[in-house]
Chimera marker file (.cmm) of the C-alpha trace (Angstrom):
<marker_set name="trace">
<marker id="1" x="103.603" y="122.265" z="111.438" r="1" g="1" b="0" radius="0.5"/>
<marker id="2" x="105.137" y="123.288" z="108.090" r="1" g="1" b="0" radius="0.5"/>
<marker id="3" x="108.694" y="124.536" z="107.898" r="1" g="1" b="0" radius="0.5"/>
<marker id="4" x="109.222" y="128.214" z="107.119" r="1" g="1" b="0" radius="0.5"/>
<marker id="5" x="109.693" y="128.919" z="103.417" r="1" g="1" b="0" radius="0.5"/>
<marker id="6" x="113.267" y="128.960" z="102.247" r="1" g="1" b="0" radius="0.5"/>
<marker id="7" x="114.292" y="132.496" z="101.311" r="1" g="1" b="0" radius="0.5"/>
<marker id="8" x="117.563" y="134.261" z="100.706" r="1" g="1" b="0" radius="0.5"/>
<marker id="9" x="117.165" y="136.094" z="104.026" r="1" g="1" b="0" radius="0.5"/>
<marker id="10" x="116.535" y="132.816" z="105.889" r="1" g="1" b="0" radius="0.5"/>
<marker id="11" x="119.633" y="131.224" z="104.320" r="1" g="1" b="0" radius="0.5"/>
<marker id="12" x="121.751" y="134.293" z="105.144" r="1" g="1" b="0" radius="0.5"/>
<marker id="13" x="120.605" y="134.192" z="108.764" r="1" g="1" b="0" radius="0.5"/>
<marker id="14" x="121.549" y="130.521" z="109.122" r="1" g="1" b="0" radius="0.5"/>
<marker id="15" x="124.907" y="130.893" z="107.387" r="1" g="1" b="0" radius="0.5"/>
<marker id="16" x="125.633" y="133.818" z="109.697" r="1" g="1" b="0" radius="0.5"/>
<marker id="17" x="124.523" y="131.964" z="112.836" r="1" g="1" b="0" radius="0.5"/>
<marker id="18" x="126.765" y="129.000" z="112.056" r="1" g="1" b="0" radius="0.5"/>
<marker id="19" x="129.646" y="130.993" z="110.492" r="1" g="1" b="0" radius="0.5"/>
<marker id="20" x="129.422" y="129.047" z="107.237" r="1" g="1" b="0" radius="0.5"/>
<marker id="21" x="130.278" y="130.245" z="103.751" r="1" g="1" b="0" radius="0.5"/>
<marker id="22" x="128.384" y="129.056" z="100.657" r="1" g="1" b="0" radius="0.5"/>
<marker id="23" x="128.923" y="129.936" z="97.012" r="1" g="1" b="0" radius="0.5"/>
<marker id="24" x="126.657" y="132.164" z="94.996" r="1" g="1" b="0" radius="0.5"/>
<marker id="25" x="125.890" y="129.182" z="92.742" r="1" g="1" b="0" radius="0.5"/>
<marker id="26" x="124.933" y="126.966" z="95.699" r="1" g="1" b="0" radius="0.5"/>
<marker id="27" x="122.505" y="129.548" z="97.096" r="1" g="1" b="0" radius="0.5"/>
<marker id="28" x="121.147" y="130.601" z="93.711" r="1" g="1" b="0" radius="0.5"/>
<marker id="29" x="120.775" y="126.998" z="92.607" r="1" g="1" b="0" radius="0.5"/>
<marker id="30" x="118.802" y="126.085" z="95.720" r="1" g="1" b="0" radius="0.5"/>
<marker id="31" x="116.490" y="129.070" z="95.424" r="1" g="1" b="0" radius="0.5"/>
<marker id="32" x="116.192" y="128.976" z="91.619" r="1" g="1" b="0" radius="0.5"/>
<marker id="33" x="117.744" y="132.432" z="91.332" r="1" g="1" b="0" radius="0.5"/>
<marker id="34" x="120.429" y="133.741" z="89.031" r="1" g="1" b="0" radius="0.5"/>
<marker id="35" x="123.549" y="133.875" z="91.222" r="1" g="1" b="0" radius="0.5"/>
<marker id="36" x="124.821" y="136.911" z="89.316" r="1" g="1" b="0" radius="0.5"/>
<marker id="37" x="121.957" y="139.179" z="90.328" r="1" g="1" b="0" radius="0.5"/>
<marker id="38" x="120.312" y="137.648" z="93.396" r="1" g="1" b="0" radius="0.5"/>
<marker id="39" x="121.924" y="140.300" z="95.655" r="1" g="1" b="0" radius="0.5"/>
<marker id="40" x="120.770" y="143.323" z="93.661" r="1" g="1" b="0" radius="0.5"/>
<marker id="41" x="119.438" y="145.775" z="96.246" r="1" g="1" b="0" radius="0.5"/>
<marker id="42" x="121.085" y="143.991" z="99.179" r="1" g="1" b="0" radius="0.5"/>
<marker id="43" x="123.584" y="146.010" z="101.255" r="1" g="1" b="0" radius="0.5"/>
<marker id="44" x="127.247" y="145.100" z="101.599" r="1" g="1" b="0" radius="0.5"/>
<marker id="45" x="127.067" y="144.124" z="105.264" r="1" g="1" b="0" radius="0.5"/>
<marker id="46" x="128.751" y="141.377" z="107.258" r="1" g="1" b="0" radius="0.5"/>
<marker id="47" x="125.655" y="139.157" z="107.441" r="1" g="1" b="0" radius="0.5"/>
<marker id="48" x="125.450" y="139.050" z="103.659" r="1" g="1" b="0" radius="0.5"/>
<marker id="49" x="129.134" y="138.311" z="103.190" r="1" g="1" b="0" radius="0.5"/>
<marker id="50" x="128.763" y="134.579" z="103.900" r="1" g="1" b="0" radius="0.5"/>
<marker id="51" x="127.830" y="134.026" z="100.231" r="1" g="1" b="0" radius="0.5"/>
<marker id="52" x="131.063" y="133.934" z="98.291" r="1" g="1" b="0" radius="0.5"/>
<marker id="53" x="132.686" y="133.348" z="94.913" r="1" g="1" b="0" radius="0.5"/>
<marker id="54" x="133.687" y="129.743" z="94.251" r="1" g="1" b="0" radius="0.5"/>
<marker id="55" x="137.065" y="130.760" z="92.854" r="1" g="1" b="0" radius="0.5"/>
<marker id="56" x="138.383" y="132.457" z="96.006" r="1" g="1" b="0" radius="0.5"/>
<marker id="57" x="135.866" y="132.051" z="98.865" r="1" g="1" b="0" radius="0.5"/>
<marker id="58" x="135.432" y="135.818" z="99.133" r="1" g="1" b="0" radius="0.5"/>
<marker id="59" x="132.212" y="137.793" z="98.624" r="1" g="1" b="0" radius="0.5"/>
<marker id="60" x="132.276" y="139.758" z="95.378" r="1" g="1" b="0" radius="0.5"/>
<marker id="61" x="132.797" y="143.552" z="95.542" r="1" g="1" b="0" radius="0.5"/>
<marker id="62" x="133.071" y="143.642" z="99.340" r="1" g="1" b="0" radius="0.5"/>
<marker id="63" x="135.679" y="145.744" z="101.097" r="1" g="1" b="0" radius="0.5"/>
<marker id="64" x="137.419" y="144.052" z="104.019" r="1" g="1" b="0" radius="0.5"/>
<marker id="65" x="135.515" y="146.304" z="106.439" r="1" g="1" b="0" radius="0.5"/>
<marker id="66" x="132.197" y="145.034" z="105.013" r="1" g="1" b="0" radius="0.5"/>
<marker id="67" x="133.032" y="141.348" z="105.504" r="1" g="1" b="0" radius="0.5"/>
<marker id="68" x="132.157" y="139.445" z="108.647" r="1" g="1" b="0" radius="0.5"/>
<marker id="69" x="135.186" y="139.323" z="110.955" r="1" g="1" b="0" radius="0.5"/>
<marker id="70" x="134.753" y="135.535" z="111.323" r="1" g="1" b="0" radius="0.5"/>
<marker id="71" x="134.418" y="134.908" z="107.581" r="1" g="1" b="0" radius="0.5"/>
<marker id="72" x="137.439" y="132.622" z="107.444" r="1" g="1" b="0" radius="0.5"/>
<marker id="73" x="136.978" y="130.894" z="110.832" r="1" g="1" b="0" radius="0.5"/>
<marker id="74" x="135.593" y="127.843" z="109.062" r="1" g="1" b="0" radius="0.5"/>
<marker id="75" x="137.709" y="126.809" z="106.052" r="1" g="1" b="0" radius="0.5"/>
<marker id="76" x="134.912" y="124.811" z="104.399" r="1" g="1" b="0" radius="0.5"/>
<marker id="77" x="132.802" y="126.444" z="101.677" r="1" g="1" b="0" radius="0.5"/>
<marker id="78" x="129.527" y="124.856" z="100.597" r="1" g="1" b="0" radius="0.5"/>
<marker id="79" x="129.763" y="124.627" z="96.805" r="1" g="1" b="0" radius="0.5"/>
<marker id="80" x="126.573" y="122.980" z="95.547" r="1" g="1" b="0" radius="0.5"/>
<marker id="81" x="122.837" y="123.415" z="96.008" r="1" g="1" b="0" radius="0.5"/>
<marker id="82" x="122.561" y="119.787" z="97.139" r="1" g="1" b="0" radius="0.5"/>
<marker id="83" x="125.248" y="120.225" z="99.762" r="1" g="1" b="0" radius="0.5"/>
<marker id="84" x="123.576" y="123.449" z="100.954" r="1" g="1" b="0" radius="0.5"/>
<marker id="85" x="120.181" y="121.739" z="101.168" r="1" g="1" b="0" radius="0.5"/>
<marker id="86" x="121.670" y="118.928" z="103.247" r="1" g="1" b="0" radius="0.5"/>
<marker id="87" x="123.528" y="121.411" z="105.445" r="1" g="1" b="0" radius="0.5"/>
<marker id="88" x="120.366" y="123.462" z="106.026" r="1" g="1" b="0" radius="0.5"/>
<marker id="89" x="118.474" y="120.318" z="107.030" r="1" g="1" b="0" radius="0.5"/>
<marker id="90" x="120.929" y="119.857" z="109.901" r="1" g="1" b="0" radius="0.5"/>
<marker id="91" x="121.518" y="123.483" z="110.919" r="1" g="1" b="0" radius="0.5"/>
<marker id="92" x="118.506" y="125.406" z="112.121" r="1" g="1" b="0" radius="0.5"/>
<link id1="1" id2="2" r="1" g="1" b="0" radius="0.2"/>
<link id1="2" id2="3" r="1" g="1" b="0" radius="0.2"/>
<link id1="3" id2="4" r="1" g="1" b="0" radius="0.2"/>
<link id1="4" id2="5" r="1" g="1" b="0" radius="0.2"/>
<link id1="5" id2="6" r="1" g="1" b="0" radius="0.2"/>
<link id1="6" id2="7" r="1" g="1" b="0" radius="0.2"/>
<link id1="7" id2="8" r="1" g="1" b="0" radius="0.2"/>
<link id1="8" id2="9" r="1" g="1" b="0" radius="0.2"/>
<link id1="9" id2="10" r="1" g="1" b="0" radius="0.2"/>
<link id1="10" id2="11" r="1" g="1" b="0" radius="0.2"/>
<link id1="11" id2="12" r="1" g="1" b="0" radius="0.2"/>
<link id1="12" id2="13" r="1" g="1" b="0" radius="0.2"/>
<link id1="13" id2="14" r="1" g="1" b="0" radius="0.2"/>
<link id1="14" id2="15" r="1" g="1" b="0" radius="0.2"/>
<link id1="15" id2="16" r="1" g="1" b="0" radius="0.2"/>
<link id1="16" id2="17" r="1" g="1" b="0" radius="0.2"/>
<link id1="17" id2="18" r="1" g="1" b="0" radius="0.2"/>
<link id1="18" id2="19" r="1" g="1" b="0" radius="0.2"/>
<link id1="19" id2="20" r="1" g="1" b="0" radius="0.2"/>
<link id1="20" id2="21" r="1" g="1" b="0" radius="0.2"/>
<link id1="21" id2="22" r="1" g="1" b="0" radius="0.2"/>
<link id1="22" id2="23" r="1" g="1" b="0" radius="0.2"/>
<link id1="23" id2="24" r="1" g="1" b="0" radius="0.2"/>
<link id1="24" id2="25" r="1" g="1" b="0" radius="0.2"/>
<link id1="25" id2="26" r="1" g="1" b="0" radius="0.2"/>
<link id1="26" id2="27" r="1" g="1" b="0" radius="0.2"/>
<link id1="27" id2="28" r="1" g="1" b="0" radius="0.2"/>
<link id1="28" id2="29" r="1" g="1" b="0" radius="0.2"/>
<link id1="29" id2="30" r="1" g="1" b="0" radius="0.2"/>
<link id1="30" id2="31" r="1" g="1" b="0" radius="0.2"/>
<link id1="31" id2="32" r="1" g="1" b="0" radius="0.2"/>
<link id1="32" id2="33" r="1" g="1" b="0" radius="0.2"/>
<link id1="33" id2="34" r="1" g="1" b="0" radius="0.2"/>
<link id1="34" id2="35" r="1" g="1" b="0" radius="0.2"/>
<link id1="35" id2="36" r="1" g="1" b="0" radius="0.2"/>
<link id1="36" id2="37" r="1" g="1" b="0" radius="0.2"/>
<link id1="37" id2="38" r="1" g="1" b="0" radius="0.2"/>
<link id1="38" id2="39" r="1" g="1" b="0" radius="0.2"/>
<link id1="39" id2="40" r="1" g="1" b="0" radius="0.2"/>
<link id1="40" id2="41" r="1" g="1" b="0" radius="0.2"/>
<link id1="41" id2="42" r="1" g="1" b="0" radius="0.2"/>
<link id1="42" id2="43" r="1" g="1" b="0" radius="0.2"/>
<link id1="43" id2="44" r="1" g="1" b="0" radius="0.2"/>
<link id1="44" id2="45" r="1" g="1" b="0" radius="0.2"/>
<link id1="45" id2="46" r="1" g="1" b="0" radius="0.2"/>
<link id1="46" id2="47" r="1" g="1" b="0" radius="0.2"/>
<link id1="47" id2="48" r="1" g="1" b="0" radius="0.2"/>
<link id1="48" id2="49" r="1" g="1" b="0" radius="0.2"/>
<link id1="49" id2="50" r="1" g="1" b="0" radius="0.2"/>
<link id1="50" id2="51" r="1" g="1" b="0" radius="0.2"/>
<link id1="51" id2="52" r="1" g="1" b="0" radius="0.2"/>
<link id1="52" id2="53" r="1" g="1" b="0" radius="0.2"/>
<link id1="53" id2="54" r="1" g="1" b="0" radius="0.2"/>
<link id1="54" id2="55" r="1" g="1" b="0" radius="0.2"/>
<link id1="55" id2="56" r="1" g="1" b="0" radius="0.2"/>
<link id1="56" id2="57" r="1" g="1" b="0" radius="0.2"/>
<link id1="57" id2="58" r="1" g="1" b="0" radius="0.2"/>
<link id1="58" id2="59" r="1" g="1" b="0" radius="0.2"/>
<link id1="59" id2="60" r="1" g="1" b="0" radius="0.2"/>
<link id1="60" id2="61" r="1" g="1" b="0" radius="0.2"/>
<link id1="61" id2="62" r="1" g="1" b="0" radius="0.2"/>
<link id1="62" id2="63" r="1" g="1" b="0" radius="0.2"/>
<link id1="63" id2="64" r="1" g="1" b="0" radius="0.2"/>
<link id1="64" id2="65" r="1" g="1" b="0" radius="0.2"/>
<link id1="65" id2="66" r="1" g="1" b="0" radius="0.2"/>
<link id1="66" id2="67" r="1" g="1" b="0" radius="0.2"/>
<link id1="67" id2="68" r="1" g="1" b="0" radius="0.2"/>
<link id1="68" id2="69" r="1" g="1" b="0" radius="0.2"/>
<link id1="69" id2="70" r="1" g="1" b="0" radius="0.2"/>
<link id1="70" id2="71" r="1" g="1" b="0" radius="0.2"/>
<link id1="71" id2="72" r="1" g="1" b="0" radius="0.2"/>
<link id1="72" id2="73" r="1" g="1" b="0" radius="0.2"/>
<link id1="73" id2="74" r="1" g="1" b="0" radius="0.2"/>
<link id1="74" id2="75" r="1" g="1" b="0" radius="0.2"/>
<link id1="75" id2="76" r="1" g="1" b="0" radius="0.2"/>
<link id1="76" id2="77" r="1" g="1" b="0" radius="0.2"/>
<link id1="77" id2="78" r="1" g="1" b="0" radius="0.2"/>
<link id1="78" id2="79" r="1" g="1" b="0" radius="0.2"/>
<link id1="79" id2="80" r="1" g="1" b="0" radius="0.2"/>
<link id1="80" id2="81" r="1" g="1" b="0" radius="0.2"/>
<link id1="81" id2="82" r="1" g="1" b="0" radius="0.2"/>
<link id1="82" id2="83" r="1" g="1" b="0" radius="0.2"/>
<link id1="83" id2="84" r="1" g="1" b="0" radius="0.2"/>
<link id1="84" id2="85" r="1" g="1" b="0" radius="0.2"/>
<link id1="85" id2="86" r="1" g="1" b="0" radius="0.2"/>
<link id1="86" id2="87" r="1" g="1" b="0" radius="0.2"/>
<link id1="87" id2="88" r="1" g="1" b="0" radius="0.2"/>
<link id1="88" id2="89" r="1" g="1" b="0" radius="0.2"/>
<link id1="89" id2="90" r="1" g="1" b="0" radius="0.2"/>
<link id1="90" id2="91" r="1" g="1" b="0" radius="0.2"/>
<link id1="91" id2="92" r="1" g="1" b="0" radius="0.2"/>
</marker_set>
């Protein structure tokens, strides 16, 4: 049986399930998307707030009320596409 295709929505669901942050460049790099515009059309909701800026670990342009309440429960931030790919292989 083939694995489900890797999509932004699938990554967001897994990051949310495991309370794990990843940078825009890690997610964009893995999906082959421009990290600066891959969220165009996506709402500012807690599930989408797990993708963050490398500089500060916070999602860009989110108000505190739009961020997941557990956003900082795990101090680690996945910073590269390779690290994200390895993490996804072990977190379904």
